C-alpha positions in Angstrom: 36.6 35.1 26.4 35.6 32.2 28.3 36.3 28.5 27.9 33.2 26.8 26.7 33.4 23.8 28.8 33.3 26.0 31.7 30.2 27.5 30.7 28.6 24.0 29.8 29.6 22.4 33.2 26.2 22.3 34.1 25.0 20.5 30.8 24.3 17.1 30.3 27.2 16.3 27.9 26.9 13.0 26.0 30.1 13.4 23.8 32.5 16.1 22.8 34.7 15.7 19.4 37.6 18.4 18.9 39.3 20.6 21.0 37.7 21.0 24.4 39.8 24.0 25.3 37.9 26.8 22.7 36.9 30.2 24.3 33.6 31.9 23.4 32.6 35.4 23.9 29.1 34.7 23.5 26.4 32.5 22.8 23.3 32.1 20.4 20.8 29.6 18.8 20.7 32.1 15.8 23.0 30.9 13.0 22.6 34.5 11.3 24.7 36.0 14.1 27.3 33.0 14.4 31.1 34.3 14.7 34.2 32.8 15.2 33.9 33.7 18.8 30.4 32.5 19.3 29.0 28.9 20.3 25.8 28.0 18.4 23.0 26.0 19.7 21.4 23.7 17.6 18.1 23.6 19.1 14.6 22.0 18.0 12.0 24.6 17.9 8.7 24.3 17.1 9.0 25.5 13.0 12.4 25.0 12.3 15.3 22.6 13.5 18.1 24.2 14.4 20.6 21.1 13.4 19.6 22.1 9.7 21.7 25.3 10.4 24.7 23.8 11.8 26.4 24.3 8.3 25.5 27.8 8.1 26.6 28.5 11.2 30.4 26.7 10.2 29.8 28.6 7.0 30.2 32.1 9.5 33.3 30.6 10.9 31.1 29.3 14.1 33.9 27.0 15.7 31.8 25.8 18.6 28.5 23.5 18.2 26.3 22.4 20.7 23.6 19.5 19.2 22.0 16.9 20.3 23.2 14.6 17.2 26.2 15.2 15.3 26.1 16.2 11.5 26.9 13.5 8.9 30.3 16.1 7.9 32.2 16.4 11.0 34.5 19.6 10.4 38.1 19.1 11.7 38.5 22.6 13.0 35.0 22.8 15.0 34.7 21.5 18.5 31.1 19.5 18.5 29.2 19.0 22.1 26.8 16.3 21.8 24.2 17.2 24.7 21.1 15.3 25.9 18.7 18.2 24.9 20.1 21.6 23.6 16.9 23.8 24.7 18.1 22.6 28.3 21.8 23.1 27.7 21.1 26.6 26.6 19.2 27.8 29.7 22.0 26.1 31.6 24.8 27.7 29.5 23.1 31.4 29.6 22.8 31.1 33.2 26.2 30.5 33.7 27.6 32.4 30.8 26.0 35.5 32.6 27.2 34.7 36.2 24.2 32.7 37.9 22.4 36.0 38.0 18.8 34.2 39.5 20.9 33.1 42.3 21.8 36.8 43.0 18.0 37.9 43.5 15.1 36.8 44.9 13.2 35.5 41.8 9.3 35.0 42.0 7.2 33.3 39.0 4.0 33.9 38.6 1.7 31.3 35.9 -1.6 30.7 34.7 -3.9 31.2 32.0 -5.2 35.0 33.2 -3.7 37.1 36.1 -0.1 36.6 35.2 0.4 40.2 34.5 -1.4 42.1 36.9 0.0 39.8 39.5 3.9 40.0 38.6 3.3 43.9 37.9 2.0 44.6 40.8 4.3 42.5 42.9 6.9 44.6 41.7 5.3 48.1 42.5 4.6 46.9 45.8 7.9 46.1 46.6 9.5 49.1 44.9 7.5 51.8 46.4 8.2 49.6 49.8 11.5 51.0 48.9 13.0 47.5 47.7 15.1 47.4 44.3 13.4 45.5 42.2 12.6 44.1 38.4 9.9 43.1 36.5 9.8 40.7 33.7 6.4 40.7 32.1 3.9 40.9 29.0 3.6 44.4 29.0 7.3 45.7 29.7 10.6 44.9 31.7 11.4 47.1 34.2 15.0 47.6 36.1 14.2 49.6 39.3 12.5 52.9 37.5 13.9 52.1 34.0 11.8 50.5 31.4 12.8 48.2 28.6 10.3 47.0 26.2 9.1 43.4 26.1 8.5 41.4 22.9 7.2 38.0 24.6 5.5 37.2 27.8 8.8 35.0 28.9 12.0 36.2 26.9 14.4 33.3 25.5 17.2 31.7 27.7 19.8 34.2 26.6 17.3 37.3 27.1 16.2 36.3 30.6 19.6 35.7 31.9 20.9 38.9 30.1 18.1 40.9 31.9 18.5 39.1 35.3 22.3 39.7 35.2 21.3 43.8 34.3 19.0 43.6 37.1 21.8 42.2 39.5 24.3 44.9 38.4 21.4 47.7 39.2 21.3 46.3 42.6 17.8 45.0 42.3 17.1 42.4 45.4 13.8 41.3 43.9 12.6 39.8 40.6 9.5 39.1 39.8 8.5 37.3 36.5 5.8 35.9 34.0 6.3 32.3 33.4 4.5 31.2 30.2 3.5 27.5 29.3 5.4 28.2 26.2 8.2 28.9 28.1 8.0 25.9 30.8 7.7 23.7 27.6 10.5 25.3 25.2 13.0 25.1 28.5 13.3 28.7 28.7 13.4 28.8 32.4 16.2 26.2 32.5 19.0 26.7 34.7 17.2 29.4 36.9 16.7 29.5 40.5 13.5 30.3 41.8 12.6 31.8 45.4 8.9 31.0 44.6 5.9 30.3 42.0 2.4 31.3 41.9 -0.4 29.8 40.0 -3.5 31.6 39.3 -5.6 29.3 37.1 -6.2 27.2 34.0 -8.7 28.1 31.6 -9.3 27.5 27.6 -6.2 28.9 25.9 -2.9 28.5 23.8 -4.7 24.8 22.7 -3.2 25.7 19.0 0.3 24.9 20.7 -0.1 22.5 23.3 -3.1 20.6 21.5 -4.8 19.6 24.7 -5.8 20.8 28.1 -3.7 18.1 30.1 -0.8 19.0 27.9 -1.2 22.5 29.1 -2.0 22.0 32.5 1.4 19.6 32.8 3.2 22.3 31.0 2.4 24.8 34.3 2.6 22.1 36.7 6.0 21.3 35.5 7.1 24.7 36.4 6.2 23.6 40.6 7.6 20.3 39.6 11.0 21.8 39.6 11.0 24.1 42.2 13.9 23.8 44.9 12.9 22.8 48.4 14.1 26.2 49.5 11.4 27.9 47.4 7.3 28.5 48.2 5.0 27.6 45.8 1.6 29.2 46.3 -1.6 28.1 44.5 -5.1 29.4 44.3 -7.6 26.7 45.8 -10.5 28.1 44.0 -9.5 26.4 40.9 -9.7 23.0 40.2 -6.1 22.5 39.0 -4.8 24.6 42.0 -3.6 21.4 44.0 -2.9 19.5 40.9 0.4 22.0 40.8 1.5 21.0 44.1 1.3 17.4 43.7 5.2 16.9 43.1 6.9 19.8 44.2 9.6 20.1 46.6 8.8 23.8 47.7 6.9 24.8 50.6 3.2 24.5 50.0 0.8 27.7 50.4 -2.6 28.4 49.2 -5.1 31.2 48.9 -8.6 31.2 48.2 -11.9 33.6 48.4 -14.1 30.5 48.9 -12.9 28.1 51.3 -10.2 28.1 54.2 -6.6 28.8 53.1 -3.4 30.0 54.1 -4.2 33.5 52.8 -8.2 33.8 52.9 -10.1 36.7 51.3 -13.7 38.1 51.5 -15.2 40.8 49.3 -16.9 43.0 51.4 -18.0 45.7 48.8 -17.6 46.5 45.2 -17.7 49.4 43.1 -16.2 50.9 40.0 -13.4 52.5 41.6 -12.1 49.8 43.9 -13.4 47.5 46.7 -13.3 46.6 50.5 -11.6 43.4 51.4 -10.9 40.9 54.3 -7.5 39.1 54.2 -7.0 36.7 57.1 -9.4 38.8 59.4 -7.6 42.3 58.1 -9.5 44.8 56.6 -8.4 46.1 53.2 -9.2 49.0 50.8 -8.3 48.6 47.4 -8.2 50.3 44.0 -8.7 47.0 42.2 -12.0 45.9 41.1 -14.3 42.2 41.1 -13.4 39.3 42.3 -10.8 37.8 39.8 -8.7 40.9 41.0 -9.7 40.0 44.7 -8.0 36.5 43.9 -5.0 38.4 42.3 -4.7 40.4 45.6 -4.7 37.6 47.7 -1.7 36.3 45.4 -0.1 39.4 45.6 -0.8 39.5 49.5 0.6 35.7 50.2 3.7 36.0 47.7 4.8 39.9 49.7 4.4 37.8 52.9 6.1 34.6 52.4 9.2 36.9 51.2 9.1 38.6 54.6 7.1 42.1 54.1 6.0 43.3 57.3 2.3 43.3 57.8 2.9 47.4 58.2 4.7 47.8 54.8 2.2 45.3 53.3 -1.2 47.1 54.5 0.0 50.5 53.7 1.5 49.6 50.1 -1.5 47.3 48.9 -4.3 50.1 49.7 -2.2 52.3 47.2 -1.9 49.8 44.4 -3.6 50.5 40.7 -4.6 47.8 38.2 -2.1 47.1 35.4 -2.3 49.0 32.3 -5.0 47.5 29.7 -6.5 45.6 33.2 -10.2 47.0 33.8 -8.9 50.0 33.3 -11.4 52.8 33.7 -11.9 55.6 30.7 -12.9 59.0 32.3 -14.7 61.4 29.8 -17.4 64.1 30.2 -20.4 62.0 28.4 -21.5 60.0 31.2 -20.5 56.6 30.1 -18.6 54.5 32.0 -15.5 52.9 29.5 -13.7 49.9 30.3 -10.9 48.6 28.7 -9.6 45.0 29.4 -7.0 42.8 28.2 -9.4 39.7 28.5 -8.8 37.3 25.6 -10.2 34.2 26.4 -13.7 32.8 27.4 -13.2 32.6 31.0 -11.2 36.2 31.2 -14.1 37.7 29.6 -16.6 36.0 32.1 -15.1 37.1 34.7 -14.6 40.9 33.6 -18.5 40.9 32.4 -19.4 39.1 35.8 -17.7 41.8 37.7 -19.4 44.3 36.1 -22.7 42.9 36.2 -22.0 42.6 39.9 -21.5 46.3 40.1 -24.0 47.6 37.9 -27.3 48.7 38.8 -29.0 46.9 36.0 -30.6 50.2 34.7 -28.2 50.8 32.1 -27.2 49.1 28.8 -23.7 47.3 29.1 -22.2 47.2 25.4 -19.4 44.8 24.8 -17.0 45.0 21.8 -14.4 42.0 21.5 -12.9 40.3 18.8 -10.4 37.2 18.6 -7.0 37.1 17.6 -5.6 35.4 14.1 -3.3 32.2 13.9 -4.3 31.3 17.4 -6.7 28.7 19.0 -9.9 28.9 17.2 -12.0 26.8 19.3 -12.1 29.2 21.7 -13.6 32.1 19.2 -17.4 30.7 19.5 -17.0 30.2 23.3 -15.9 33.9 23.6 -18.4 35.3 21.8 -21.0 33.2 23.8 -19.4 34.5 27.1 -19.9 37.9 26.1 -23.4 37.6 24.3 -25.0 35.9 27.5 -23.0 38.9 29.9 -24.1 41.8 27.9 -27.0 43.9 26.5 -25.4 44.7 23.2 -22.1 43.0 21.5 -20.1 44.2 18.7 -18.0 41.7 17.5 -15.1 42.9 15.6 -11.1 42.6 14.8 -8.6 42.0 17.2 -4.8 41.2 15.5 -6.0 39.3 12.5 -2.4 38.5 11.8 -2.6 36.5 8.8 -6.4 35.4 8.7 -9.4 37.4 7.1 -10.8 39.2 9.8 -14.2 38.4 8.3 -13.3 34.8 8.8 -12.8 35.3 12.7 -15.9 36.9 13.0 -17.8 34.6 11.6 -16.7 31.6 13.9 -17.0 33.8 16.8 -21.0 34.4 15.8 -21.2 30.5 15.8 -21.4 30.8 19.4 -24.2 33.1 19.4 -27.4 31.5 19.8 -30.5 32.2 18.2 -32.3 34.2 21.0 -29.5 36.4 20.8 -29.1 37.4 17.6 -30.8 40.8 17.5 -28.4 42.0 20.1 -25.2 41.3 18.2 -23.4 43.5 15.7 -20.5 42.9 13.0 -18.3 45.8 12.2 -14.7 44.4 11.0 -13.0 47.6 11.4 -12.2 47.9 15.5 -12.2 51.6 15.4 -15.6 52.0 13.5 -16.8 49.3 15.9 -15.5 51.2 19.0 -17.2 54.3 17.3 -20.1 52.9 17.1 -20.4 51.6 20.7 -20.0 54.9 22.1 -22.7 56.6 19.7 -25.0 53.5 21.2 -24.2 54.5 24.5 -26.3 56.8 26.8 -25.3 58.7 29.5 -25.0 56.1 32.5 -24.4 53.0 30.1 -21.1 50.9 30.3 -19.0 50.2 27.4 -16.4 47.2 27.7 -13.5 46.9 24.9 -12.0 43.8 25.5 -9.0 41.6 24.1 -6.1 43.8 23.3 -5.6 45.8 26.9 -2.4 47.5 27.0 -1.4 46.6 23.4 -0.9 49.8 21.1 -1.1 48.0 17.9 -2.9 46.0 15.7 -1.2 43.0 13.7 -2.5 43.0 10.0 -0.5 40.5 7.4 2.5 40.7 9.3 2.6 44.5 9.6 1.8 46.0 13.4 -0.2 49.1 12.8 -0.7 52.0 15.9 -3.9 51.2 17.6 -4.6 51.5 21.3 -8.2 50.9 22.3 -7.9 53.0 25.6 -6.6 56.2 23.0 -9.6 55.4 20.7 -12.5 54.9 23.5 -11.4 58.0 24.8 -11.7 59.7 21.7 -15.3 58.2 21.0 -16.8 59.3 24.3 -15.5 62.8 23.9 -16.9 63.4 20.5 -20.0 62.6 21.7 
């Protein structure tokens, strides 16, 4: 048990009503988890307002409420802490409750539309393989050294993040690499964390269902850099038009990487293959298993961050050459059919362009490129026709199918995607609602030497339909379909 006033000492408290000496054993923003020993944080969310659940929390014997406004009826045996911002306060309180774990590791955050998972995951592997105890907080999984902890969000909530960081500290982790989503920044989920570095990858069309405008989406990313301390580094991609925008107001040390222009970390792709590429980074030649210009950019970010964290050149070159892509990121599917299968998480127009442009740069063009892709339901619908346009103009055949339809009808999503297909491409396109059947059809159409890209879900091993997650793995399905040829 700890005194709540000590846990809240970094928060902006406007008013305290009630006993200021209460002790608690835990924090929550879920009224269903309340008890006499818990402090309840009433947070204004995107769907519900936690202030509407204060009475329910008190009914479950909660004695400490942290809120932005007092309820009309105040209970005499409850202590109310009125704060400027409940979500922000939860971040600082969670950090304090778990012993400020982010200050005991070297925490690096990665933000951007595409590349976050690859960069965070490969930085973790780079340092772990070089002998450093490491943690990873990512879309695919969380890791405490070599122990895998399943991941449910790109960036967890304030309590989840600090609890995980606390476990990493206990396990002796020295470095932690973390994906930082725009939602997490906007919802104050990273408040109270101390970062040693931040990396910006790129900014393209995504999440406008939440942010509404590209400017708001960009500003959410920028806020992460605005709040970095002067002791941190801010590493940005000069090849993205928003790269320098991220650095405008940061106090951190400003560093850059680029494939096109002079930068602190400058890269050139010398040769590309389906199983890797040859690169030059700052006059040093590197061989890597990573494929494509988008991965060359990712590798520059990884190289730059590792260098800024003090990894020696010898370790850096040795370990970089061993790196393999994250699961579901340009993952090659092997079979005896002679068809090249590729599974990728690309689920935005720009990510699809990058993957398909990479394939088209490597291929001979004597073969057929078949793309299978869909779009997620209950998400930004404006990108659907753009995704189809990006795919159909860069593929020989396109099969539009279901992704995670969630609570939408797959046929409606497919119809919206087809709106982006120009008339001259109609005869190149098939619409097959069942994703398994779409993949099987692609395999049936493909001849030896042809290429199949299955895009959109990558590492995911489920398909979400009407609130239920059904097992579905693109790698499994494509492997099975190709081996049945």
